[in-house]
DRENDO-1510 file (C-alpha; in Angstrom, 1 decimal, always signed):
<recs>
REC; n; res; u; v; w
REC; 1; MET; +0.2; -0.1; +0.1 .
REC; 2; ARG; +1.1; +3.4; -0.4 .
REC; 3; SER; +0.5; +6.1; +1.5 .
REC; 4; ILE; -1.1; +9.5; -0.1 .
REC; 5; ARG; +1.4; +11.4; +1.6 .
REC; 6; PRO; +3.7; +14.1; +1.0 .
REC; 7; LEU; +6.2; +14.0; -1.7 .
REC; 8; LEU; +9.8; +13.3; -1.2 .
REC; 9; MET; +11.6; +13.6; -4.1 .
REC; 10; ALA; +13.6; +16.3; -6.4 .
REC; 11; ALA; +11.7; +16.9; -9.5 .
REC; 12; SER; +15.1; +16.2; -11.4 .
REC; 13; ALA; +14.9; +12.5; -10.0 .
REC; 14; VAL; +11.1; +12.0; -11.2 .
REC; 15; ALA; +11.9; +10.2; -14.6 .
REC; 16; ALA; +13.7; +7.5; -12.8 .
REC; 17; LEU; +11.2; +7.3; -9.7 .
REC; 18; THR; +7.8; +5.1; -9.4 .
REC; 19; LEU; +5.0; +8.0; -8.7 .
REC; 20; THR; +2.6; +6.5; -6.3 .
REC; 21; ALA; +1.5; +8.7; -3.9 .
REC; 22; THR; -1.5; +10.6; -3.7 .
REC; 23; ALA; -0.8; +13.9; -1.8 .
REC; 24; CYS; +2.5; +16.1; -2.5 .
REC; 25; GLY; +6.2; +16.9; -2.9 .
REC; 26; PRO; +9.0; +19.3; -4.1 .
REC; 27; SER; +9.0; +22.1; -6.5 .
REC; 28; GLU; +11.8; +22.3; -9.1 .
REC; 29; GLU; +12.7; +25.7; -7.1 .
REC; 30; ASN; +13.0; +23.7; -4.2 .
REC; 31; ALA; +14.8; +20.4; -5.4 .
REC; 32; GLY; +17.5; +20.7; -2.9 .
REC; 33; ASP; +17.0; +19.4; +0.8 .
REC; 34; LYS; +15.3; +22.4; +2.1 .
REC; 35; PRO; +12.7; +24.5; +0.6 .
REC; 36; SER; +13.8; +28.4; -0.2 .
REC; 37; ALA; +11.4; +31.4; -0.5 .
REC; 38; PRO; +11.2; +33.2; -3.8 .
REC; 39; ALA; +14.0; +35.7; -5.3 .
REC; 40; SER; +11.6; +38.5; -5.0 .
REC; 41; LEU; +9.9; +37.7; -0.9 .
REC; 42; ASN; +11.6; +39.8; +1.1 .
REC; 43; PRO; +10.9; +38.1; +4.3 .
REC; 44; ALA; +11.1; +41.7; +6.6 .
REC; 45; ASP; +8.4; +43.1; +4.6 .
REC; 46; LYS; +6.3; +40.2; +3.8 .
REC; 47; ILE; +6.0; +38.3; +7.1 .
REC; 48; LYS; +3.0; +38.9; +9.5 .
REC; 49; ILE; +3.8; +37.8; +13.6 .
REC; 50; PRO; +0.8; +38.8; +15.6 .
REC; 51; GLU; +1.9; +39.5; +19.1 .
REC; 52; ASP; +0.8; +36.1; +20.3 .
REC; 53; LEU; +2.9; +34.0; +18.1 .
REC; 54; LYS; +5.6; +36.1; +18.7 .
REC; 55; GLU; +5.7; +34.9; +22.6 .
REC; 56; ARG; +4.8; +31.3; +21.3 .
REC; 57; LEU; +8.0; +31.3; +18.9 .
REC; 58; LYS; +10.3; +32.8; +22.0 .
REC; 59; GLU; +8.7; +30.0; +24.1 .
REC; 60; HIS; +10.2; +27.4; +21.9 .
REC; 61; GLY; +13.3; +29.1; +22.0 .
REC; 62; ILE; +12.8; +30.3; +18.0 .
REC; 63; ASP; +14.0; +34.0; +17.4 .
REC; 64; VAL; +11.4; +36.0; +15.9 .
REC; 65; ASP; +14.1; +38.0; +13.5 .
REC; 66; LYS; +15.8; +35.0; +12.4 .
REC; 67; TRP; +12.2; +33.2; +11.4 .
REC; 68; ARG; +11.4; +36.2; +9.7 .
REC; 69; ASN; +14.7; +35.9; +7.4 .
REC; 70; GLY; +14.5; +32.5; +6.7 .
REC; 71; GLU; +14.5; +30.9; +10.2 .
REC; 72; TRP; +11.1; +28.7; +9.2 .
REC; 73; LYS; +13.6; +26.9; +7.0 .
REC; 74; ASN; +15.6; +25.1; +9.6 .
REC; 75; TRP; +14.4; +21.7; +10.1 .
REC; 76; ASP; +16.3; +20.7; +12.7 .
REC; 77; ARG; +14.6; +18.0; +15.1 .
REC; 78; ASP; +14.8; +20.8; +18.2 .
REC; 79; LYS; +13.1; +23.4; +16.0 .
REC; 80; TRP; +10.3; +20.9; +14.3 .
REC; 81; LEU; +7.6; +22.0; +16.5 .
REC; 82; ARG; +5.5; +18.3; +17.2 .
REC; 83; GLU; +3.3; +18.5; +19.9 .
REC; 84; ALA; -0.6; +19.7; +19.5 .
REC; 85; LYS; -0.5; +22.8; +21.2 .
REC; 86; ASP; +2.6; +23.9; +19.3 .
REC; 87; PHE; +1.6; +24.7; +16.1 .
REC; 88; VAL; +2.7; +28.0; +14.9 .
REC; 89; ASN; +2.1; +29.5; +11.1 .
REC; 90; PRO; +2.9; +33.6; +10.6 .
REC; 91; ILE; +1.7; +34.5; +7.1 .
REC; 92; ILE; +4.3; +35.5; +4.4 .
REC; 93; GLU; +2.5; +37.3; +1.6 .
REC; 94; ASP; +3.2; +36.1; -1.6 .
REC; 95; LEU; +5.3; +32.9; -0.8 .
REC; 96; TRP; +2.6; +31.1; -3.0 .
REC; 97; ASP; +3.2; +32.6; -5.8 .
REC; 98; PRO; +2.0; +31.1; -9.3 .
REC; 99; ASP; +5.2; +29.1; -10.2 .
REC; 100; ARG; +5.5; +27.7; -6.6 .
REC; 101; MET; +1.9; +26.5; -6.5 .
REC; 102; ARG; +2.3; +24.9; -10.1 .
REC; 103; GLU; +4.7; +23.2; -9.4 .
REC; 104; ALA; +4.2; +21.4; -5.5 .
REC; 105; GLU; +3.7; +17.6; -6.7 .
REC; 106; ARG; +4.8; +14.3; -5.4 .
REC; 107; PRO; +6.0; +10.9; -6.2 .
REC; 108; ASP; +6.8; +8.6; -3.3 .
REC; 109; LYS; +8.0; +5.3; -2.4 .
REC; 110; PRO; +5.2; +2.5; -3.2 .
REC; 111; VAL; +4.5; +0.1; -0.1 .
REC; 112; GLU; +2.8; -3.3; -1.8 .
REC; 113; GLU; -0.9; -4.2; -0.8 .
REC; 114; GLU; +0.6; -7.3; +0.2 .
REC; 115; ASP; +1.5; -4.8; +3.4 .
REC; 116; ILE; -1.8; -5.2; +4.3 .
REC; 117; SER; -2.1; -9.1; +4.8 .
REC; 118; GLY; -3.1; -10.6; +7.6 .
REC; 119; ASP; -5.2; -8.0; +8.9 .
REC; 120; LYS; -7.8; -9.3; +11.2 .
REC; 121; GLY; -10.8; -7.1; +10.8 .
REC; 122; VAL; -13.0; -6.7; +8.4 .
REC; 123; THR; -12.0; -6.3; +5.0 .
REC; 124; ASP; -14.1; -6.5; +1.8 .
REC; 125; PRO; -12.8; -7.3; -1.9 .
REC; 126; THR; -10.4; -5.5; -3.8 .
REC; 127; PRO; -12.8; -2.8; -5.5 .
REC; 128; VAL; -12.7; -2.6; -9.2 .
REC; 129; PRO; -10.7; +0.3; -10.1 .
REC; 130; VAL; -13.1; +3.5; -11.1 .
REC; 131; ARG; -11.6; +5.9; -13.9 .
REC; 132; ALA; -11.3; +9.3; -12.4 .
REC; 133; ARG; -13.3; +12.0; -14.3 .
REC; 134; ALA; -12.3; +15.5; -14.6 .
REC; 135; VAL; -14.3; +17.7; -13.1 .
REC; 136; ASP; -16.0; +20.4; -15.7 .
REC; 137; ALA; -15.0; +24.2; -15.4 .
REC; 138; LYS; -15.9; +26.3; -13.6 .
REC; 139; TYR; -14.8; +24.4; -10.8 .
REC; 140; HIS; -16.8; +26.7; -8.6 .
REC; 141; ALA; -19.8; +26.1; -10.2 .
REC; 142; ASN; -19.1; +22.3; -10.0 .
REC; 143; ALA; -17.4; +21.9; -6.7 .
REC; 144; PRO; -17.1; +25.2; -4.9 .
REC; 145; GLU; -16.0; +23.8; -1.5 .
REC; 146; SER; -13.0; +21.9; -3.1 .
REC; 147; GLY; -9.8; +23.5; -3.5 .
REC; 148; LYS; -5.9; +22.7; -2.7 .
REC; 149; VAL; -3.2; +23.0; +0.4 .
REC; 150; PHE; +0.0; +24.2; +0.1 .
REC; 151; PHE; +2.9; +23.4; +2.7 .
REC; 152; ASP; +6.8; +23.2; +2.7 .
REC; 153; GLY; +8.6; +20.3; +4.6 .
REC; 154; PRO; +12.3; +19.5; +4.6 .
REC; 155; GLU; +12.1; +18.1; +1.2 .
REC; 156; GLY; +10.0; +21.1; -0.3 .
REC; 157; SER; +6.8; +22.5; -1.1 .
REC; 158; MET; +4.3; +20.1; -1.0 .
REC; 159; VAL; +0.2; +19.9; -1.8 .
REC; 160; CYS; -3.1; +18.2; -0.9 .
REC; 161; SER; -6.5; +18.6; -1.4 .
REC; 162; ALA; -9.5; +19.7; +0.7 .
REC; 163; THR; -12.5; +21.1; +1.4 .
REC; 164; VAL; -14.6; +23.8; +2.8 .
REC; 165; VAL; -16.7; +22.8; +6.4 .
REC; 166; LYS; -19.4; +24.5; +8.0 .
REC; 167; ASP; -18.5; +25.7; +11.2 .
REC; 168; PRO; -21.4; +25.4; +14.0 .
REC; 169; ALA; -19.8; +28.4; +15.8 .
REC; 170; HIS; -20.4; +30.6; +12.7 .
REC; 171; PRO; -23.7; +29.8; +10.6 .
REC; 172; GLY; -23.5; +30.7; +7.2 .
REC; 173; LYS; -19.4; +32.5; +7.9 .
REC; 174; SER; -17.0; +29.1; +8.3 .
REC; 175; ASN; -13.5; +29.8; +8.5 .
REC; 176; MET; -12.7; +26.3; +8.4 .
REC; 177; VAL; -11.5; +23.5; +5.9 .
REC; 178; TRP; -10.9; +19.8; +6.1 .
REC; 179; THR; -7.9; +17.5; +5.1 .
REC; 180; ALA; -6.0; +14.8; +6.0 .
REC; 181; GLY; -3.7; +14.7; +8.9 .
REC; 182; HIS; -0.7; +13.7; +6.8 .
REC; 183; CYS; -1.0; +17.1; +4.9 .
REC; 184; VAL; -0.6; +19.0; +8.4 .
REC; 185; HIS; +2.3; +16.8; +10.3 .
REC; 186; LYS; +4.6; +14.5; +9.5 .
REC; 187; GLY; +3.0; +12.1; +12.0 .
REC; 188; LYS; +5.4; +9.8; +14.2 .
REC; 189; GLN; +9.1; +10.9; +12.7 .
REC; 190; GLY; +8.4; +14.4; +12.8 .
REC; 191; GLY; +6.0; +17.5; +13.4 .
REC; 192; TRP; +4.1; +20.5; +11.6 .
REC; 193; TYR; +4.6; +21.5; +8.2 .
REC; 194; ARG; +5.0; +25.1; +8.0 .
REC; 195; ASN; +3.3; +28.0; +5.6 .
REC; 196; ILE; +0.3; +26.0; +5.7 .
REC; 197; ALA; -2.6; +27.6; +2.9 .
REC; 198; PHE; -5.6; +26.8; +1.2 .
REC; 199; VAL; -6.7; +27.6; -1.9 .
REC; 200; PRO; -10.2; +27.0; -2.8 .
REC; 201; SER; -11.0; +26.2; -6.3 .
REC; 202; TYR; -7.5; +26.5; -7.7 .
REC; 203; ASN; -7.2; +26.9; -11.5 .
REC; 204; ASP; -10.8; +27.1; -11.1 .
REC; 205; SER; -11.2; +27.9; -15.5 .
REC; 206; ALA; -9.3; +24.2; -16.0 .
REC; 207; LEU; -6.4; +26.3; -17.7 .
REC; 208; PRO; -4.1; +23.7; -19.5 .
REC; 209; THR; -0.5; +23.1; -17.3 .
REC; 210; SER; +1.5; +25.2; -20.5 .
REC; 211; ASP; -1.1; +28.2; -19.9 .
REC; 212; LEU; -0.7; +28.3; -15.9 .
REC; 213; GLU; +2.7; +29.3; -16.8 .
REC; 214; LYS; +1.9; +32.3; -17.6 .
REC; 215; ALA; -1.4; +32.7; -15.6 .
REC; 216; THR; -1.4; +35.2; -13.4 .
REC; 217; ARG; -1.7; +34.6; -9.0 .
REC; 218; GLU; -5.7; +35.9; -9.6 .
REC; 219; GLN; -6.1; +33.0; -12.7 .
REC; 220; ILE; -4.8; +30.5; -10.1 .
REC; 221; ALA; -6.4; +31.3; -7.1 .
REC; 222; PRO; -9.6; +33.4; -8.2 .
REC; 223; TYR; -10.7; +33.2; -4.4 .
REC; 224; GLY; -7.5; +34.1; -2.6 .
REC; 225; VAL; -5.2; +32.5; -0.7 .
REC; 226; TRP; -6.1; +31.6; +3.2 .
REC; 227; TRP; -3.5; +30.8; +5.5 .
REC; 228; ALA; -4.2; +28.4; +8.5 .
REC; 229; ASP; -4.5; +29.9; +11.8 .
REC; 230; TRP; -4.7; +27.1; +13.6 .
REC; 231; VAL; -4.5; +23.3; +12.5 .
REC; 232; LYS; -5.7; +20.2; +14.9 .
REC; 233; THR; -5.2; +16.9; +14.0 .
REC; 234; SER; -5.7; +13.7; +15.7 .
REC; 235; ASP; -3.7; +12.5; +18.8 .
REC; 236; GLN; -3.5; +9.4; +16.9 .
REC; 237; TRP; -1.7; +10.5; +13.5 .
REC; 238; ILE; +0.6; +12.3; +15.7 .
REC; 239; SER; +1.8; +9.3; +17.7 .
REC; 240; GLN; +1.1; +6.6; +14.6 .
REC; 241; GLY; +1.1; +8.2; +11.7 .
REC; 242; ALA; +3.6; +7.2; +9.2 .
REC; 243; SER; +4.7; +7.9; +5.5 .
REC; 244; THR; +4.1; +4.5; +3.9 .
REC; 245; GLY; +1.9; +1.4; +5.3 .
REC; 246; GLY; -0.9; +2.8; +6.2 .
REC; 247; ALA; +0.1; +3.2; +9.8 .
REC; 248; GLY; -2.4; +5.8; +11.4 .
REC; 249; ALA; -4.6; +5.9; +8.2 .
REC; 250; PRO; -8.2; +5.4; +10.5 .
REC; 251; TYR; -7.2; +8.5; +12.1 .
REC; 252; ASP; -5.8; +10.8; +9.2 .
REC; 253; PHE; -8.4; +13.7; +9.2 .
REC; 254; ALA; -7.3; +17.5; +10.2 .
REC; 255; VAL; -9.4; +20.9; +10.7 .
REC; 256; ILE; -7.4; +23.9; +9.5 .
REC; 257; ARG; -9.0; +27.4; +10.7 .
REC; 258; VAL; -8.1; +30.1; +8.0 .
REC; 259; THR; -7.7; +33.6; +7.5 .
REC; 260; PRO; -7.2; +35.4; +4.1 .
REC; 261; GLU; -3.5; +36.4; +3.3 .
REC; 262; LYS; -4.1; +40.0; +2.0 .
REC; 263; GLY; -5.9; +41.4; +5.4 .
REC; 264; ALA; -9.5; +40.9; +6.6 .
REC; 265; SER; -12.1; +41.7; +3.3 .
REC; 266; GLY; -15.0; +41.2; +5.9 .
REC; 267; LYS; -16.1; +38.2; +4.4 .
REC; 268; SER; -15.5; +34.8; +5.8 .
REC; 269; LEU; -14.4; +31.6; +3.5 .
REC; 270; GLU; -17.4; +30.3; +3.3 .
REC; 271; GLU; -18.9; +33.9; +1.8 .
REC; 272; THR; -16.2; +34.1; -0.3 .
REC; 273; VAL; -17.0; +30.7; -2.1 .
REC; 274; GLY; -20.2; +30.4; -1.5 .
REC; 275; SER; -20.9; +27.0; +0.1 .
REC; 276; ALA; -19.6; +24.7; +2.7 .
REC; 277; LEU; -20.0; +21.3; +3.8 .
REC; 278; PRO; -21.5; +19.7; +7.0 .
REC; 279; VAL; -19.1; +16.8; +8.4 .
REC; 280; GLU; -21.0; +13.7; +9.0 .
REC; 281; PHE; -19.6; +12.6; +12.5 .
REC; 282; ASN; -22.1; +9.8; +12.9 .
REC; 283; ALA; -21.1; +8.4; +9.3 .
REC; 284; PRO; -23.1; +5.7; +8.0 .
REC; 285; ALA; -21.7; +2.2; +7.8 .
REC; 286; VAL; -20.7; +0.7; +4.2 .
REC; 287; PRO; -24.2; -1.3; +3.7 .
REC; 288; LYS; -26.1; +2.4; +4.1 .
REC; 289; ILE; -24.1; +4.2; +1.6 .
REC; 290; LYS; -25.2; +3.8; -1.8 .
REC; 291; SER; -22.6; +6.1; -3.4 .
REC; 292; LEU; -19.3; +8.1; -2.4 .
REC; 293; THR; -17.9; +11.1; -4.4 .
REC; 294; ALA; -14.1; +11.6; -3.9 .
REC; 295; THR; -13.0; +14.8; -5.1 .
REC; 296; GLY; -9.0; +15.8; -5.5 .
REC; 297; TYR; -6.2; +17.4; -7.3 .
REC; 298; PRO; -4.4; +14.1; -8.6 .
REC; 299; ALA; -0.3; +15.2; -9.2 .
REC; 300; ALA; +1.4; +11.9; -9.8 .
REC; 301; PRO; +1.1; +10.3; -13.4 .
REC; 302; PRO; -1.0; +10.3; -15.4 .
REC; 303; PHE; -2.2; +13.4; -13.3 .
REC; 304; ASP; -0.2; +16.4; -13.2 .
REC; 305; GLY; -1.8; +18.2; -10.0 .
REC; 306; GLN; -3.4; +21.5; -12.1 .
REC; 307; LYS; -6.8; +19.7; -12.5 .
REC; 308; MET; -9.6; +18.6; -10.4 .
REC; 309; PHE; -11.0; +15.2; -10.9 .
REC; 310; GLN; -13.9; +12.9; -9.4 .
REC; 311; CYS; -14.3; +9.5; -8.5 .
REC; 312; GLN; -17.8; +7.7; -7.6 .
REC; 313; ASP; -18.5; +4.4; -5.8 .
REC; 314; LYS; -20.0; +2.6; -3.6 .
REC; 315; PRO; -17.7; +2.0; -0.6 .
REC; 316; GLY; -16.5; -1.3; +0.9 .
REC; 317; ARG; -14.4; -1.9; +4.0 .
REC; 318; LEU; -10.9; -1.8; +4.6 .
REC; 319; SER; -9.8; -2.9; +8.1 .
REC; 320; LEU; -5.9; -2.0; +8.9 .
REC; 321; LYS; -5.9; -3.5; +12.6 .
REC; 322; ALA; -8.9; -5.6; +14.2 .
REC; 323; GLU; -8.7; -3.2; +17.5 .
REC; 324; GLN; -8.9; +0.2; +14.8 .
REC; 325; PRO; -11.9; +1.7; +13.5 .
REC; 326; THR; -12.7; +0.4; +9.9 .
REC; 327; MET; -12.2; +2.9; +6.8 .
REC; 328; TYR; -13.7; +3.4; +3.6 .
REC; 329; ARG; -12.6; +2.0; +0.5 .
REC; 330; ILE; -13.7; +2.8; -3.3 .
REC; 331; GLY; -12.1; +2.4; -6.7 .
REC; 332; CYS; -10.6; +5.4; -8.0 .
REC; 333; SER; -7.7; +6.1; -9.9 .
REC; 334; MET; -6.6; +9.5; -8.8 .
REC; 335; THR; -2.6; +9.4; -7.4 .
REC; 336; GLY; -0.7; +12.0; -5.5 .
REC; 337; GLY; -2.1; +15.3; -4.5 .
REC; 338; SER; -5.9; +13.7; -3.9 .
REC; 339; SER; -4.9; +13.4; -0.7 .
REC; 340; GLY; -7.0; +15.1; +2.1 .
REC; 341; GLY; -9.6; +15.8; -0.5 .
REC; 342; GLY; -13.2; +15.4; +0.2 .
REC; 343; TRP; -15.4; +11.9; +0.4 .
REC; 344; VAL; -19.3; +13.1; +0.1 .
REC; 345; ALA; -22.4; +11.2; +0.5 .
REC; 346; GLN; -25.3; +11.6; +1.8 .
REC; 347; GLY; -25.8; +12.5; +5.5 .
REC; 348; ALA; -28.7; +11.8; +7.8 .
REC; 349; ASP; -31.0; +14.7; +6.4 .
REC; 350; GLY; -30.7; +13.6; +3.1 .
REC; 351; LYS; -28.4; +16.4; +1.8 .
REC; 352; PRO; -24.8; +16.0; +0.5 .
REC; 353; ALA; -22.1; +15.8; +3.7 .
REC; 354; LEU; -18.8; +15.2; +4.0 .
REC; 355; VAL; -18.1; +11.5; +5.7 .
REC; 356; SER; -14.4; +10.9; +5.0 .
REC; 357; ASN; -11.2; +12.2; +3.1 .
REC; 358; THR; -8.5; +10.3; +0.8 .
REC; 359; SER; -6.0; +8.7; +3.1 .
REC; 360; ILE; -3.9; +5.9; +1.8 .
REC; 361; GLY; -3.9; +3.7; -1.6 .
REC; 362; PRO; -2.1; +0.9; -3.4 .
REC; 363; SER; +0.8; +1.3; -5.3 .
REC; 364; THR; -1.3; +0.5; -8.5 .
REC; 365; ALA; -3.4; +3.3; -8.2 .
REC; 366; GLY; -6.5; +1.3; -8.4 .
REC; 367; TRP; -8.5; +2.3; -5.0 .
REC; 368; LEU; -8.6; +4.9; -2.4 .
REC; 369; ALA; -9.2; +4.2; +1.5 .
REC; 370; GLY; -9.9; +7.0; +3.7 .
REC; 371; PRO; -11.1; +7.1; +7.6 .
REC; 372; ARG; -15.1; +6.7; +8.9 .
REC; 373; PHE; -15.8; +9.8; +11.1 .
REC; 374; GLY; -16.7; +9.2; +14.5 .
REC; 375; PRO; -16.2; +10.5; +17.7 .
REC; 376; GLU; -11.8; +11.1; +17.5 .
REC; 377; ALA; -12.8; +12.8; +14.0 .
REC; 378; LYS; -16.0; +15.0; +16.1 .
REC; 379; ALA; -13.3; +15.8; +18.6 .
REC; 380; VAL; -11.0; +17.3; +16.6 .
REC; 381; PHE; -13.4; +19.4; +14.7 .
REC; 382; ASP; -15.4; +20.7; +17.9 .
REC; 383; GLU; -11.7; +22.0; +19.2 .
REC; 384; VAL; -10.8; +24.1; +16.3 .
REC; 385; SER; -14.8; +25.3; +15.8 .
REC; 386; LYS; -14.6; +26.1; +20.0 .
REC; 387; LYS; -11.5; +27.9; +20.1 .
REC; 388; TYR; -12.6; +30.7; +17.8 .
REC; 389; ALA; -16.3; +30.6; +18.7 .
REC; 390; GLY; -16.1; +34.0; +20.0 .
REC; 391; HIS; -13.9; +35.7; +17.1 .
</recs>
């Protein structure tokens, strides 16, 4: 099984590798061992660090001025903040420029499907592959809640998919986004990723890749770039999550609270995109779901991460460990980059609801699996919602 996890190879090495992940990877400009900001960026002028963040950085022994001038690229273990309470993400304006967004992609080390043999839980037969269907442009008219998450890790710039979700604390004015845990935190072997930002309706007009090289930021990100104020993932992902093999996958989900990069416009993310999905935390069992639709931006071949795709299938069950929740599994040909993308089914009220997100799949790219949302997912969601209930 491959992880739908951050892409970890330099672009120059892509041709010699099997690309199997459905999450993320370094851009060509960041093909070295550490990511770098665009040459035009003046961190001293462009970075915004609220006073409370300055204090938290200092508490972790991080010099604010050094962070302002590129210290965020220091991935030493003692500087890579890991614990749930340690997340920091100061805005760096224009860091995610069109080139940097376009070039974030993801190869990964394959893990064969046989690695799941011997599991004691209930696992249904491997689903028949379903060919991913291109979403019609404009994406805002057909999947307005969907978009891409961009972030930096030790290996470079990476990308996942994500969904705008409703916030009960702010009806009609949500600033909350749902994605996979491995799109925000390395898991057992690392800490929080940095410069996490969400772009709704990325490449809304489905421009071909050749045209994107000359596209403006407004064409690529017509509804703006929204930076993470706060991120929460499961304790299980932080303690167990692994880049390959499915460890922690039943708890591979995360909630991001975002704010617009260019300052307060008076409108929330939900108001800006015009839609948000409710999250179903009493997600129905497999026999009760007639169909699931998974949405994402697959980046590994034969895709290139620049366009939105969907797979629709009746789910089956995948159990990685008998003592952990059973996951949903569908046939789907989406590859790296689709991680974190939303899985939508009919909710208890008969309307579309988010019931899962893309987490893992095999090296052959024939299926995807995602966690079934339950009490752990609700606890993550509630903590973020309550944290900003008074804002």
